[in-house]
Structures are given as C-alpha cells and as structure tokens.
SEFIZA-3560 file (N, C-alpha, C; in Angstrom, 3 decimals):
REM SEFIZA-3560
<numar><xx>79.824</xx><yy>102.046</yy><zz>88.301</zz><atom>N</atom></numar>
<numar><xx>80.580</xx><yy>101.317</yy><zz>87.234</zz><atom>CA</atom></numar>
<numar><xx>79.759</xx><yy>100.488</yy><zz>86.497</zz><atom>C</atom></numar>
<numar><xx>80.322</xx><yy>99.614</yy><zz>85.949</zz><atom>N</atom></numar>
<numar><xx>80.042</xx><yy>98.899</yy><zz>84.624</zz><atom>CA</atom></numar>
<numar><xx>78.579</xx><yy>97.839</yy><zz>85.102</zz><atom>C</atom></numar>
<numar><xx>78.369</xx><yy>97.698</yy><zz>86.749</zz><atom>N</atom></numar>
<numar><xx>77.653</xx><yy>96.672</yy><zz>86.940</zz><atom>CA</atom></numar>
<numar><xx>76.441</xx><yy>97.653</yy><zz>87.230</zz><atom>C</atom></numar>
<numar><xx>76.026</xx><yy>98.912</yy><zz>87.023</zz><atom>N</atom></numar>
<numar><xx>75.086</xx><yy>99.663</yy><zz>86.909</zz><atom>CA</atom></numar>
<numar><xx>75.025</xx><yy>100.103</yy><zz>85.694</zz><atom>C</atom></numar>
<numar><xx>75.688</xx><yy>99.822</yy><zz>84.300</zz><atom>N</atom></numar>
<numar><xx>75.510</xx><yy>100.278</yy><zz>83.176</zz><atom>CA</atom></numar>
<numar><xx>76.389</xx><yy>101.600</yy><zz>83.019</zz><atom>C</atom></numar>
<numar><xx>77.231</xx><yy>101.827</yy><zz>83.746</zz><atom>N</atom></numar>
<numar><xx>77.778</xx><yy>103.141</yy><zz>83.503</zz><atom>CA</atom></numar>
<numar><xx>79.011</xx><yy>103.131</yy><zz>82.534</zz><atom>C</atom></numar>
<numar><xx>79.121</xx><yy>104.018</yy><zz>81.655</zz><atom>N</atom></numar>
<numar><xx>80.042</xx><yy>103.958</yy><zz>81.384</zz><atom>CA</atom></numar>
<numar><xx>81.957</xx><yy>104.529</yy><zz>82.110</zz><atom>C</atom></numar>
<numar><xx>82.719</xx><yy>104.218</yy><zz>81.631</zz><atom>N</atom></numar>
<numar><xx>83.826</xx><yy>104.735</yy><zz>82.365</zz><atom>CA</atom></numar>
<numar><xx>84.543</xx><yy>105.765</yy><zz>81.472</zz><atom>C</atom></numar>
<numar><xx>85.613</xx><yy>106.594</yy><zz>82.340</zz><atom>N</atom></numar>
<numar><xx>86.583</xx><yy>107.615</yy><zz>81.955</zz><atom>CA</atom></numar>
<numar><xx>87.613</xx><yy>107.327</yy><zz>83.016</zz><atom>C</atom></numar>
<numar><xx>88.623</xx><yy>106.640</yy><zz>82.399</zz><atom>N</atom></numar>
<numar><xx>89.498</xx><yy>106.143</yy><zz>83.247</zz><atom>CA</atom></numar>
<numar><xx>91.013</xx><yy>106.925</yy><zz>82.435</zz><atom>C</atom></numar>
<numar><xx>92.146</xx><yy>106.961</yy><zz>83.358</zz><atom>N</atom></numar>
<numar><xx>93.302</xx><yy>106.855</yy><zz>82.991</zz><atom>CA</atom></numar>
<numar><xx>93.872</xx><yy>105.380</yy><zz>82.740</zz><atom>C</atom></numar>
<numar><xx>94.801</xx><yy>106.034</yy><zz>81.754</zz><atom>N</atom></numar>
<numar><xx>95.713</xx><yy>104.551</yy><zz>81.111</zz><atom>CA</atom></numar>
<numar><xx>96.898</xx><yy>104.084</yy><zz>82.246</zz><atom>C</atom></numar>
<numar><xx>96.172</xx><yy>103.916</yy><zz>83.620</zz><atom>N</atom></numar>
<numar><xx>97.315</xx><yy>103.669</yy><zz>84.571</zz><atom>CA</atom></numar>
<numar><xx>97.103</xx><yy>102.133</yy><zz>84.723</zz><atom>C</atom></numar>
<numar><xx>97.838</xx><yy>101.505</yy><zz>85.062</zz><atom>N</atom></numar>
<numar><xx>97.740</xx><yy>100.177</yy><zz>85.588</zz><atom>CA</atom></numar>
<numar><xx>97.158</xx><yy>99.369</yy><zz>84.487</zz><atom>C</atom></numar>
<numar><xx>96.060</xx><yy>98.650</yy><zz>85.061</zz><atom>N</atom></numar>
<numar><xx>94.985</xx><yy>97.729</yy><zz>84.390</zz><atom>CA</atom></numar>
<numar><xx>93.662</xx><yy>98.540</yy><zz>84.134</zz><atom>C</atom></numar>
<numar><xx>93.894</xx><yy>99.662</yy><zz>84.492</zz><atom>N</atom></numar>
<numar><xx>92.527</xx><yy>100.489</yy><zz>84.324</zz><atom>CA</atom></numar>
<numar><xx>92.022</xx><yy>100.200</yy><zz>82.640</zz><atom>C</atom></numar>
<numar><xx>92.587</xx><yy>100.525</yy><zz>81.552</zz><atom>N</atom></numar>
<numar><xx>93.083</xx><yy>100.681</yy><zz>80.395</zz><atom>CA</atom></numar>
<numar><xx>92.294</xx><yy>99.467</yy><zz>79.938</zz><atom>C</atom></numar>
<numar><xx>92.714</xx><yy>98.321</yy><zz>80.469</zz><atom>N</atom></numar>
<numar><xx>92.663</xx><yy>97.126</yy><zz>79.859</zz><atom>CA</atom></numar>
<numar><xx>91.047</xx><yy>96.498</yy><zz>80.127</zz><atom>C</atom></numar>
<numar><xx>90.651</xx><yy>97.377</yy><zz>81.016</zz><atom>N</atom></numar>
<numar><xx>89.003</xx><yy>97.134</yy><zz>81.339</zz><atom>CA</atom></numar>
<numar><xx>87.871</xx><yy>97.946</yy><zz>80.602</zz><atom>C</atom></numar>
<numar><xx>88.556</xx><yy>98.473</yy><zz>79.640</zz><atom>N</atom></numar>
<numar><xx>87.438</xx><yy>99.473</yy><zz>78.919</zz><atom>CA</atom></numar>
<numar><xx>87.895</xx><yy>99.519</yy><zz>77.468</zz><atom>C</atom></numar>
<numar><xx>86.836</xx><yy>99.120</yy><zz>76.949</zz><atom>N</atom></numar>
<numar><xx>86.466</xx><yy>99.185</yy><zz>75.190</zz><atom>CA</atom></numar>
<numar><xx>86.471</xx><yy>100.406</yy><zz>74.470</zz><atom>C</atom></numar>
<numar><xx>87.423</xx><yy>101.280</yy><zz>74.294</zz><atom>N</atom></numar>
<numar><xx>87.453</xx><yy>102.725</yy><zz>73.749</zz><atom>CA</atom></numar>
<numar><xx>85.832</xx><yy>102.677</yy><zz>73.066</zz><atom>C</atom></numar>
<numar><xx>84.767</xx><yy>103.896</yy><zz>73.489</zz><atom>N</atom></numar>
<numar><xx>83.788</xx><yy>103.770</yy><zz>72.556</zz><atom>CA</atom></numar>
<numar><xx>82.735</xx><yy>103.053</yy><zz>72.934</zz><atom>C</atom></numar>
<numar><xx>82.748</xx><yy>101.833</yy><zz>73.818</zz><atom>N</atom></numar>
<numar><xx>81.772</xx><yy>100.987</yy><zz>73.761</zz><atom>CA</atom></numar>
<numar><xx>81.596</xx><yy>100.916</yy><zz>75.030</zz><atom>C</atom></numar>
<numar><xx>82.286</xx><yy>100.860</yy><zz>76.264</zz><atom>N</atom></numar>
<numar><xx>82.292</xx><yy>100.529</yy><zz>77.671</zz><atom>CA</atom></numar>
<numar><xx>82.750</xx><yy>101.639</yy><zz>78.485</zz><atom>C</atom></numar>
<numar><xx>83.354</xx><yy>102.831</yy><zz>77.942</zz><atom>N</atom></numar>
<numar><xx>83.767</xx><yy>103.825</yy><zz>78.010</zz><atom>CA</atom></numar>
<numar><xx>85.282</xx><yy>104.572</yy><zz>77.349</zz><atom>C</atom></numar>
<numar><xx>86.101</xx><yy>105.059</yy><zz>77.745</zz><atom>N</atom></numar>
<numar><xx>86.839</xx><yy>106.260</yy><zz>77.402</zz><atom>CA</atom></numar>
<numar><xx>88.389</xx><yy>106.113</yy><zz>77.635</zz><atom>C</atom></numar>
<numar><xx>89.488</xx><yy>106.264</yy><zz>77.173</zz><atom>N</atom></numar>
<numar><xx>90.799</xx><yy>106.157</yy><zz>77.767</zz><atom>CA</atom></numar>
<numar><xx>91.258</xx><yy>107.380</yy><zz>77.854</zz><atom>C</atom></numar>
<numar><xx>91.903</xx><yy>108.014</yy><zz>78.470</zz><atom>N</atom></numar>
<numar><xx>92.607</xx><yy>109.309</yy><zz>79.034</zz><atom>CA</atom></numar>
<numar><xx>94.190</xx><yy>109.139</yy><zz>79.112</zz><atom>C</atom></numar>
<numar><xx>95.065</xx><yy>109.659</yy><zz>78.641</zz><atom>N</atom></numar>
<numar><xx>96.381</xx><yy>109.638</yy><zz>78.940</zz><atom>CA</atom></numar>
<numar><xx>96.671</xx><yy>110.125</yy><zz>80.931</zz><atom>C</atom></numar>
<numar><xx>97.561</xx><yy>109.526</yy><zz>81.778</zz><atom>N</atom></numar>
<numar><xx>97.906</xx><yy>109.989</yy><zz>83.160</zz><atom>CA</atom></numar>
<numar><xx>98.240</xx><yy>111.718</yy><zz>83.113</zz><atom>C</atom></numar>
<numar><xx>97.988</xx><yy>112.499</yy><zz>84.006</zz><atom>N</atom></numar>
<numar><xx>98.328</xx><yy>113.264</yy><zz>84.478</zz><atom>CA</atom></numar>
<numar><xx>98.232</xx><yy>114.431</yy><zz>83.392</zz><atom>C</atom></numar>
<numar><xx>97.150</xx><yy>114.479</yy><zz>82.402</zz><atom>N</atom></numar>
<numar><xx>97.209</xx><yy>115.232</yy><zz>81.177</zz><atom>CA</atom></numar>
<numar><xx>95.384</xx><yy>115.723</yy><zz>81.243</zz><atom>C</atom></numar>
<numar><xx>95.357</xx><yy>116.887</yy><zz>81.593</zz><atom>N</atom></numar>
<numar><xx>94.056</xx><yy>117.577</yy><zz>81.932</zz><atom>CA</atom></numar>
<numar><xx>93.229</xx><yy>117.737</yy><zz>80.693</zz><atom>C</atom></numar>
<numar><xx>93.925</xx><yy>118.299</yy><zz>79.531</zz><atom>N</atom></numar>
<numar><xx>93.606</xx><yy>118.365</yy><zz>78.202</zz><atom>CA</atom></numar>
<numar><xx>92.951</xx><yy>117.192</yy><zz>77.445</zz><atom>C</atom></numar>
<numar><xx>93.778</xx><yy>116.115</yy><zz>77.926</zz><atom>N</atom></numar>
<numar><xx>93.585</xx><yy>114.893</yy><zz>77.227</zz><atom>CA</atom></numar>
<numar><xx>91.936</xx><yy>114.203</yy><zz>77.981</zz><atom>C</atom></numar>
<numar><xx>92.074</xx><yy>114.203</yy><zz>79.231</zz><atom>N</atom></numar>
<numar><xx>90.726</xx><yy>114.255</yy><zz>80.396</zz><atom>CA</atom></numar>
<numar><xx>89.282</xx><yy>114.923</yy><zz>79.704</zz><atom>C</atom></numar>
<numar><xx>89.736</xx><yy>115.916</yy><zz>79.024</zz><atom>N</atom></numar>
<numar><xx>89.076</xx><yy>116.887</yy><zz>78.465</zz><atom>CA</atom></numar>
<numar><xx>88.262</xx><yy>116.247</yy><zz>77.446</zz><atom>C</atom></numar>
<numar><xx>89.315</xx><yy>115.752</yy><zz>76.535</zz><atom>N</atom></numar>
<numar><xx>88.875</xx><yy>115.440</yy><zz>74.937</zz><atom>CA</atom></numar>
<numar><xx>88.298</xx><yy>114.165</yy><zz>75.191</zz><atom>C</atom></numar>
<numar><xx>88.686</xx><yy>113.236</yy><zz>76.398</zz><atom>N</atom></numar>
<numar><xx>87.839</xx><yy>111.878</yy><zz>76.346</zz><atom>CA</atom></numar>
<numar><xx>86.320</xx><yy>112.293</yy><zz>76.979</zz><atom>C</atom></numar>
<numar><xx>86.047</xx><yy>113.612</yy><zz>77.772</zz><atom>N</atom></numar>
<numar><xx>85.042</xx><yy>113.498</yy><zz>77.955</zz><atom>CA</atom></numar>
<numar><xx>83.887</xx><yy>114.227</yy><zz>76.749</zz><atom>C</atom></numar>
<numar><xx>84.778</xx><yy>115.155</yy><zz>76.237</zz><atom>N</atom></numar>
<numar><xx>84.003</xx><yy>115.524</yy><zz>74.845</zz><atom>CA</atom></numar>
<numar><xx>83.536</xx><yy>114.138</yy><zz>73.934</zz><atom>C</atom></numar>
<numar><xx>84.445</xx><yy>113.354</yy><zz>74.094</zz><atom>N</atom></numar>
<numar><xx>84.144</xx><yy>111.932</yy><zz>73.119</zz><atom>CA</atom></numar>
<numar><xx>83.074</xx><yy>111.315</yy><zz>73.799</zz><atom>C</atom></numar>
<numar><xx>82.883</xx><yy>111.333</yy><zz>75.002</zz><atom>N</atom></numar>
<numar><xx>81.934</xx><yy>110.734</yy><zz>75.823</zz><atom>CA</atom></numar>
<numar><xx>80.673</xx><yy>111.524</yy><zz>75.460</zz><atom>C</atom></numar>
<numar><xx>80.122</xx><yy>112.508</yy><zz>75.479</zz><atom>N</atom></numar>
<numar><xx>78.881</xx><yy>113.317</yy><zz>75.343</zz><atom>CA</atom></numar>
<numar><xx>78.412</xx><yy>113.333</yy><zz>73.811</zz><atom>C</atom></numar>
<numar><xx>79.860</xx><yy>113.150</yy><zz>73.015</zz><atom>N</atom></numar>
<numar><xx>79.014</xx><yy>113.030</yy><zz>71.720</zz><atom>CA</atom></numar>
<numar><xx>79.254</xx><yy>111.795</yy><zz>70.930</zz><atom>C</atom></numar>
<numar><xx>79.208</xx><yy>110.402</yy><zz>72.036</zz><atom>N</atom></numar>
<numar><xx>79.083</xx><yy>109.310</yy><zz>71.356</zz><atom>CA</atom></numar>
<numar><xx>77.295</xx><yy>108.749</yy><zz>71.458</zz><atom>C</atom></numar>
<numar><xx>77.494</xx><yy>107.813</yy><zz>71.127</zz><atom>N</atom></numar>
<numar><xx>76.325</xx><yy>106.719</yy><zz>71.454</zz><atom>CA</atom></numar>
<numar><xx>76.199</xx><yy>106.532</yy><zz>72.977</zz><atom>C</atom></numar>
<numar><xx>77.167</xx><yy>106.351</yy><zz>73.588</zz><atom>N</atom></numar>
<numar><xx>77.292</xx><yy>106.072</yy><zz>75.016</zz><atom>CA</atom></numar>
<numar><xx>76.333</xx><yy>107.209</yy><zz>75.860</zz><atom>C</atom></numar>
<numar><xx>76.413</xx><yy>107.903</yy><zz>74.949</zz><atom>N</atom></numar>
<numar><xx>76.064</xx><yy>109.236</yy><zz>75.775</zz><atom>CA</atom></numar>
<numar><xx>74.046</xx><yy>109.479</yy><zz>75.237</zz><atom>C</atom></numar>
<numar><xx>74.158</xx><yy>109.573</yy><zz>73.788</zz><atom>N</atom></numar>
<numar><xx>72.907</xx><yy>109.826</yy><zz>73.241</zz><atom>CA</atom></numar>
<numar><xx>71.983</xx><yy>108.474</yy><zz>73.284</zz><atom>C</atom></numar>
<numar><xx>72.547</xx><yy>107.493</yy><zz>73.816</zz><atom>N</atom></numar>
<numar><xx>71.750</xx><yy>106.318</yy><zz>73.758</zz><atom>CA</atom></numar>
<numar><xx>71.864</xx><yy>105.634</yy><zz>74.820</zz><atom>C</atom></numar>
<numar><xx>72.130</xx><yy>106.296</yy><zz>75.773</zz><atom>N</atom></numar>
<numar><xx>72.513</xx><yy>105.576</yy><zz>77.354</zz><atom>CA</atom></numar>
<numar><xx>71.624</xx><yy>104.346</yy><zz>77.405</zz><atom>C</atom></numar>
<numar><xx>70.489</xx><yy>104.255</yy><zz>77.572</zz><atom>N</atom></numar>
<numar><xx>69.444</xx><yy>103.491</yy><zz>77.903</zz><atom>CA</atom></numar>
<numar><xx>69.702</xx><yy>101.757</yy><zz>76.912</zz><atom>C</atom></numar>
<numar><xx>70.108</xx><yy>102.085</yy><zz>75.934</zz><atom>N</atom></numar>
<numar><xx>70.550</xx><yy>100.884</yy><zz>75.045</zz><atom>CA</atom></numar>
<numar><xx>71.726</xx><yy>100.473</yy><zz>75.418</zz><atom>C</atom></numar>
<numar><xx>72.796</xx><yy>101.274</yy><zz>75.644</zz><atom>N</atom></numar>
<numar><xx>74.195</xx><yy>101.024</yy><zz>76.151</zz><atom>CA</atom></numar>
<numar><xx>74.535</xx><yy>100.926</yy><zz>77.371</zz><atom>C</atom></numar>
<numar><xx>73.273</xx><yy>101.176</yy><zz>77.958</zz><atom>N</atom></numar>
<numar><xx>73.572</xx><yy>100.296</yy><zz>79.516</zz><atom>CA</atom></numar>
<numar><xx>73.668</xx><yy>98.866</yy><zz>79.296</zz><atom>C</atom></numar>
<numar><xx>72.392</xx><yy>98.147</yy><zz>79.089</zz><atom>N</atom></numar>
<numar><xx>72.093</xx><yy>96.908</yy><zz>79.015</zz><atom>CA</atom></numar>
<numar><xx>73.509</xx><yy>96.356</yy><zz>78.132</zz><atom>C</atom></numar>
<numar><xx>74.165</xx><yy>96.918</yy><zz>77.001</zz><atom>N</atom></numar>
<numar><xx>75.452</xx><yy>96.460</yy><zz>76.118</zz><atom>CA</atom></numar>
<numar><xx>76.311</xx><yy>96.268</yy><zz>77.718</zz><atom>C</atom></numar>
<numar><xx>76.894</xx><yy>97.443</yy><zz>78.162</zz><atom>N</atom></numar>
<numar><xx>77.823</xx><yy>97.426</yy><zz>79.278</zz><atom>CA</atom></numar>
<numar><xx>77.693</xx><yy>96.422</yy><zz>80.596</zz><atom>C</atom></numar>
<numar><xx>76.547</xx><yy>96.310</yy><zz>80.754</zz><atom>N</atom></numar>
<numar><xx>76.007</xx><yy>95.307</yy><zz>81.852</zz><atom>CA</atom></numar>
<numar><xx>76.249</xx><yy>93.784</yy><zz>81.420</zz><atom>C</atom></numar>
<numar><xx>76.054</xx><yy>93.656</yy><zz>80.136</zz><atom>N</atom></numar>
<numar><xx>76.293</xx><yy>92.252</yy><zz>79.568</zz><atom>CA</atom></numar>
<numar><xx>77.782</xx><yy>92.010</yy><zz>79.754</zz><atom>C</atom></numar>
<numar><xx>78.509</xx><yy>93.150</yy><zz>79.184</zz><atom>N</atom></numar>
<numar><xx>80.077</xx><yy>93.380</yy><zz>79.183</zz><atom>CA</atom></numar>
<numar><xx>80.732</xx><yy>92.532</yy><zz>80.808</zz><atom>C</atom></numar>
<numar><xx>79.951</xx><yy>93.620</yy><zz>81.864</zz><atom>N</atom></numar>
<numar><xx>80.840</xx><yy>93.246</yy><zz>83.199</zz><atom>CA</atom></numar>
<numar><xx>80.239</xx><yy>91.808</yy><zz>83.594</zz><atom>C</atom></numar>
<numar><xx>79.113</xx><yy>91.250</yy><zz>82.995</zz><atom>N</atom></numar>
<numar><xx>78.483</xx><yy>89.774</yy><zz>83.315</zz><atom>CA</atom></numar>
<numar><xx>79.572</xx><yy>89.192</yy><zz>82.860</zz><atom>C</atom></numar>
<numar><xx>79.995</xx><yy>88.926</yy><zz>81.613</zz><atom>N</atom></numar>
<numar><xx>80.824</xx><yy>87.946</yy><zz>80.946</zz><atom>CA</atom></numar>
<numar><xx>82.493</xx><yy>88.235</yy><zz>81.262</zz><atom>C</atom></numar>
<numar><xx>82.596</xx><yy>89.321</yy><zz>82.109</zz><atom>N</atom></numar>
<numar><xx>84.067</xx><yy>89.748</yy><zz>82.283</zz><atom>CA</atom></numar>
<numar><xx>84.223</xx><yy>89.607</yy><zz>83.762</zz><atom>C</atom></numar>
<numar><xx>83.233</xx><yy>89.627</yy><zz>84.683</zz><atom>N</atom></numar>
<numar><xx>83.469</xx><yy>89.891</yy><zz>85.786</zz><atom>CA</atom></numar>
<numar><xx>82.381</xx><yy>89.517</yy><zz>86.943</zz><atom>C</atom></numar>
<numar><xx>81.478</xx><yy>88.436</yy><zz>86.278</zz><atom>N</atom></numar>
<numar><xx>80.818</xx><yy>87.582</yy><zz>87.479</zz><atom>CA</atom></numar>
<numar><xx>81.193</xx><yy>87.041</yy><zz>88.403</zz><atom>C</atom></numar>
<numar><xx>80.493</xx><yy>86.737</yy><zz>89.491</zz><atom>N</atom></numar>
<numar><xx>81.066</xx><yy>86.085</yy><zz>90.643</zz><atom>CA</atom></numar>
<numar><xx>81.671</xx><yy>84.474</yy><zz>90.265</zz><atom>C</atom></numar>
<numar><xx>80.859</xx><yy>84.122</yy><zz>89.092</zz><atom>N</atom></numar>
<numar><xx>81.271</xx><yy>82.774</yy><zz>88.683</zz><atom>CA</atom></numar>
<numar><xx>82.735</xx><yy>82.876</yy><zz>87.772</zz><atom>C</atom></numar>
<numar><xx>83.077</xx><yy>83.885</yy><zz>87.118</zz><atom>N</atom></numar>
<numar><xx>83.932</xx><yy>84.173</yy><zz>86.537</zz><atom>CA</atom></numar>
<numar><xx>85.265</xx><yy>84.378</yy><zz>87.599</zz><atom>C</atom></numar>
<numar><xx>85.211</xx><yy>85.271</yy><zz>88.482</zz><atom>N</atom></numar>
<numar><xx>86.022</xx><yy>85.443</yy><zz>89.570</zz><atom>CA</atom></numar>
<numar><xx>86.207</xx><yy>84.304</yy><zz>90.246</zz><atom>C</atom></numar>
<numar><xx>85.281</xx><yy>83.376</yy><zz>90.428</zz><atom>N</atom></numar>
<numar><xx>85.319</xx><yy>82.200</yy><zz>91.645</zz><atom>CA</atom></numar>
<numar><xx>86.181</xx><yy>81.145</yy><zz>90.512</zz><atom>C</atom></numar>
<numar><xx>86.279</xx><yy>81.007</yy><zz>89.290</zz><atom>N</atom></numar>
<numar><xx>86.854</xx><yy>80.212</yy><zz>88.595</zz><atom>CA</atom></numar>
<numar><xx>88.298</xx><yy>80.614</yy><zz>88.152</zz><atom>C</atom></numar>
<numar><xx>88.848</xx><yy>82.064</yy><zz>88.374</zz><atom>N</atom></numar>
<numar><xx>89.779</xx><yy>82.424</yy><zz>87.977</zz><atom>CA</atom></numar>
<numar><xx>90.609</xx><yy>82.429</yy><zz>89.218</zz><atom>C</atom></numar>
<numar><xx>89.837</xx><yy>82.651</yy><zz>90.517</zz><atom>N</atom></numar>
<numar><xx>90.959</xx><yy>82.350</yy><zz>92.033</zz><atom>CA</atom></numar>
<numar><xx>90.885</xx><yy>81.251</yy><zz>92.028</zz><atom>C</atom></numar>
<numar><xx>89.900</xx><yy>80.221</yy><zz>92.111</zz><atom>N</atom></numar>
<numar><xx>90.131</xx><yy>78.651</yy><zz>92.088</zz><atom>CA</atom></numar>
<numar><xx>91.626</xx><yy>78.486</yy><zz>91.417</zz><atom>C</atom></numar>
<numar><xx>91.420</xx><yy>78.542</yy><zz>90.090</zz><atom>N</atom></numar>
<numar><xx>92.530</xx><yy>78.572</yy><zz>89.171</zz><atom>CA</atom></numar>
<numar><xx>94.065</xx><yy>78.834</yy><zz>89.572</zz><atom>C</atom></numar>
<numar><xx>94.025</xx><yy>80.139</yy><zz>90.501</zz><atom>N</atom></numar>
<numar><xx>95.477</xx><yy>80.648</yy><zz>90.596</zz><atom>CA</atom></numar>
<numar><xx>95.590</xx><yy>79.749</yy><zz>92.205</zz><atom>C</atom></numar>
<numar><xx>94.673</xx><yy>79.305</yy><zz>92.877</zz><atom>N</atom></numar>
<numar><xx>95.020</xx><yy>79.011</yy><zz>94.415</zz><atom>CA</atom></numar>
<numar><xx>95.491</xx><yy>77.511</yy><zz>93.402</zz><atom>C</atom></numar>
<numar><xx>94.850</xx><yy>76.768</yy><zz>92.887</zz><atom>N</atom></numar>
<numar><xx>95.504</xx><yy>75.524</yy><zz>92.196</zz><atom>CA</atom></numar>
<numar><xx>97.005</xx><yy>75.521</yy><zz>91.391</zz><atom>C</atom></numar>
<numar><xx>97.209</xx><yy>76.804</yy><zz>91.006</zz><atom>N</atom></numar>
<numar><xx>98.697</xx><yy>76.763</yy><zz>90.876</zz><atom>CA</atom></numar>
<numar><xx>99.459</xx><yy>76.736</yy><zz>91.746</zz><atom>C</atom></numar>
<numar><xx>99.239</xx><yy>77.374</yy><zz>92.917</zz><atom>N</atom></numar>
<numar><xx>99.660</xx><yy>77.697</yy><zz>94.162</zz><atom>CA</atom></numar>
<numar><xx>100.238</xx><yy>76.256</yy><zz>94.658</zz><atom>C</atom></numar>
<numar><xx>99.116</xx><yy>75.848</yy><zz>94.663</zz><atom>N</atom></numar>
<numar><xx>99.143</xx><yy>74.408</yy><zz>95.842</zz><atom>CA</atom></numar>
<numar><xx>99.618</xx><yy>73.587</yy><zz>94.795</zz><atom>C</atom></numar>
<numar><xx>99.675</xx><yy>73.380</yy><zz>93.600</zz><atom>N</atom></numar>
<numar><xx>100.472</xx><yy>72.380</yy><zz>92.699</zz><atom>CA</atom></numar>
<numar><xx>99.411</xx><yy>71.420</yy><zz>92.248</zz><atom>C</atom></numar>
//
C-alpha cells in the first residue's frame, strides 16, 4: 500500500474510498461492478500515477505519513480513550 508508495484501486465500500484521493493516490470504483473496476484500472494505466510512478511514489508516501504516521494514530487513539474515560 501507501507505505510503499503504491497507488490503490479500491471499491467504494466502507471507508476505503475516504482514504483515496482520486487520481493522486489511487482510484475508486463501484462495488460489485466489473466494468467499473476495469475502467478504474484503465484510468490508472493512463494516469501520471503509472507513467511517473517514481515521482508519484514520493507523494503517496508523504500522504500516508501525514494521515497514518504512528504519531498521528497515537494522537487519535489517545483522544478517543480520553473521551471514553471522561
């Protein structure tokens, strides 16, 4: 995934689509729709994500570090526990 700078093609199920910036970190397709999945894969292969993957990998890693770094996850977890404890 994102930690390795790899773009994702995901279905719009649960919160998966919330983690994708369309065309920047990956592509979203409709669930249970093979045709839409095929289109998302085609969009990937015709996009800068594919044609300039070395540069895009750096941007995807930065995105991942901003959203999912251990310090960010720790802050969110700590905040959730603080709310539960009162």
